[in-house]
GUTITOR-200401 format. One record per atom (N, C-alpha, C): residue in three letters; x, y, z; residue number from 1. Coordinates in steps of 0.05 Angstrom, whole numbers, plus 32768, in hexadecimal, padded with zeros to 4 digits. Example, Ala and Ser with C-alpha at 12.3 -4.5 7.8 and 13.67 -1.06 7.14 Angstrom:
R_rest_px_py_pz_nr
R_ALA_8108_7F8E_809C_1
R_ALA_80F6_7FA6_809C_1
R_ALA_8108_7FBE_809C_1
R_SER_8101_7FD3_808E_2
R_SER_8111_7FEB_808F_2
R_SER_8102_8001_809D_2
//
This chain:
R_rest_px_py_pz_nr
R_UNK_81B8_80DC_80FA_1
R_UNK_81B5_80F4_80EA_1
R_UNK_81A7_80ED_80D0_1
R_UNK_8195_80FE_80C8_2
R_UNK_8186_80F9_80AF_2
R_UNK_8197_8101_8097_2
R_UNK_8196_80F1_8083_3
R_UNK_81A3_80F8_806A_3
R_UNK_818E_8102_8057_3
R_UNK_8197_810B_8040_4
R_UNK_8184_8116_802C_4
R_UNK_8172_8101_8021_4
R_UNK_817A_80E8_8021_5
R_UNK_8169_80D3_8016_5
R_UNK_8153_80CB_802B_5
R_UNK_8156_80D2_8044_6
R_UNK_8143_80CC_8059_6
R_UNK_812B_80DF_8059_6
R_UNK_812E_80F6_804D_7
R_UNK_8119_810B_804E_7
R_UNK_8105_8104_8038_7
R_UNK_80EB_8104_8041_8
R_UNK_80D6_80FF_802E_8
R_UNK_80CD_811A_8021_8
R_UNK_80CB_811A_8008_9
R_UNK_80C3_8132_7FF9_9
R_UNK_80A5_812F_7FF3_9
R_UNK_8096_8144_7FF9_10
R_UNK_8079_8144_7FF3_10
R_UNK_8075_814C_7FD6_10
R_UNK_8063_813D_7FC9_11
R_UNK_805D_8144_7FAD_11
R_UNK_8041_8150_7FAD_11
R_UNK_803C_8161_7F99_12
R_UNK_8021_816E_7F98_12
R_UNK_800C_8159_7F94_12
R_UNK_7FF6_815B_7FA3_13
R_UNK_7FE0_8148_7FA1_13
R_UNK_7FCD_814F_7F8B_13
R_UNK_7FC8_8169_7F88_14
R_UNK_7FB5_8172_7F73_14
R_UNK_7FC3_8187_7F62_14
R_UNK_7FBC_8186_7F48_15
R_UNK_7FC7_819A_7F36_15
R_UNK_7FB6_81B4_7F38_15
R_UNK_7FC0_81CA_7F2E_16
R_UNK_7FB0_81E3_7F2F_16
R_UNK_7F95_81E0_7F21_16
R_UNK_7F94_81D1_7F0B_17
R_UNK_7F7B_81CD_7EFD_17
R_UNK_7F67_81BD_7F0E_17
R_UNK_7F71_81AA_7F1D_18
R_UNK_7F60_819A_7F2F_18
R_UNK_7F55_81AB_7F46_18
R_UNK_7F66_81BD_7F50_19
R_UNK_7F5D_81CF_7F66_19
R_UNK_7F47_81E2_7F5B_19
R_UNK_7F4B_81EC_7F43_20
R_UNK_7F37_81FE_7F37_20
R_UNK_7F1D_81EF_7F32_20
R_UNK_7F1E_81D6_7F28_21
R_UNK_7F06_81C7_7F23_21
R_UNK_7EF8_81C1_7F3E_21
R_UNK_7F07_81BB_7F52_22
R_UNK_7EFB_81B5_7F6D_22
R_UNK_7EED_81CE_7F78_22
R_UNK_7EFA_81E5_7F75_23
R_UNK_7EEE_81FE_7F7F_23
R_UNK_7ED5_8206_7F70_23
R_UNK_7ED5_8202_7F55_24
R_UNK_7EBD_8208_7F46_24
R_UNK_7EA6_81F5_7F4D_24
R_UNK_7EAD_81DB_7F4F_25
R_UNK_7E99_81C8_7F56_25
R_UNK_7E8D_81CC_7F72_25
R_UNK_7E9E_81D4_7F85_26
R_UNK_7E94_81D9_7FA0_26
R_UNK_7E82_81F2_7FA0_26
R_UNK_7E89_8206_7F91_27
R_UNK_7E78_821E_7F91_27
R_UNK_7E5E_8219_7F83_27
R_UNK_7E5D_8209_7F6E_28
R_UNK_7E44_8202_7F61_28
R_UNK_7E33_81F1_7F73_28
R_UNK_7E3F_81DE_7F80_29
R_UNK_7E30_81CD_7F93_29
R_UNK_7E25_81DC_7FAA_29
R_UNK_7E35_81EE_7FB5_30
R_UNK_7E2B_81FF_7FCC_30
R_UNK_7E15_8211_7FC2_30
R_UNK_7E18_821C_7FAB_31
R_UNK_7E03_822E_7F9F_31
R_UNK_7DE9_821F_7F9B_31
R_UNK_7DEA_8206_7F92_32
R_UNK_7DD2_81F7_7F8E_32
R_UNK_7DC4_81F0_7FA8_32
R_UNK_7DD4_81EC_7FBD_33
R_UNK_7DC9_81E7_7FD7_33
R_UNK_7DBA_81FF_7FE2_33
R_UNK_7DC7_8216_7FDF_34
R_UNK_7DBB_822F_7FE9_34
R_UNK_7DA2_8236_7FDA_34
R_UNK_7DA3_8234_7FBF_35
R_UNK_7D8B_823B_7FAF_35
R_UNK_7D74_8228_7FB6_35
R_UNK_7D7A_820F_7FB9_36
R_UNK_7D65_81FB_7FC0_36
R_UNK_7D59_8202_7FDB_36
R_UNK_7D69_8207_7FEF_37
R_UNK_7D5E_820C_8009_37
R_UNK_7D4F_8227_800B_37
R_UNK_7D58_823B_7FFC_38
R_UNK_7D4C_8255_7FFE_38
R_UNK_7D33_8258_7FEC_38
R_UNK_7D32_8249_7FD6_39
R_UNK_7D1C_824D_7FC3_39
R_UNK_7D08_8237_7FC5_39
R_UNK_7D10_821F_7FC0_40
R_UNK_7CFD_8209_7FBC_40
R_UNK_7CF2_81FF_7FD7_40
R_UNK_7D02_81FE_7FEC_41
R_UNK_7CF8_81F4_8005_41
R_UNK_7CE4_8206_8012_41
R_UNK_7CE5_8220_800C_42
R_UNK_7CD1_8233_8016_42
R_UNK_7CB6_822E_8009_42
R_UNK_7CB6_8224_7FF1_43
R_UNK_7C9E_821F_7FE2_43
R_UNK_7C94_8203_7FE6_43
R_UNK_7CA3_81F2_7FF2_44
R_UNK_7C9C_81D6_7FF5_44
R_UNK_7C88_81D2_800C_44
R_UNK_7C7B_81BB_800B_45
R_UNK_7C69_81B4_8020_45
R_UNK_7C4C_81BC_801B_45
R_UNK_7C3A_81B5_802C_46
R_UNK_7C1E_81BB_8028_46
R_UNK_7C19_81D9_802B_46
R_UNK_7C08_81E3_801A_47
R_UNK_7C01_8200_801C_47
R_UNK_7BE3_8201_8023_47
R_UNK_7BDE_820F_8038_48
R_UNK_7BC3_8212_8042_48
R_UNK_7BB8_822D_803A_48
R_UNK_7BA0_822D_8030_49
R_UNK_7B94_8246_8028_49
R_UNK_7B83_8250_8040_49
R_UNK_7B90_825E_8052_50
R_UNK_7B82_8268_8069_50
R_UNK_7B79_8285_8064_50
R_UNK_7B60_828A_8068_51
R_UNK_7B56_82A5_8064_51
R_UNK_7B4E_82B1_807E_51
//
């Protein structure tokens, strides 16, 4: 039978401030990826002046 001392208690891994910083950083990173792929990559590469 398990006693109270045998039970492992989980401790918080990240504080609320760390979670907020992670969420903001992830959204900024995702936004920079989307802006780059939608804006700059469309304009990249050789441009041919075909008439």
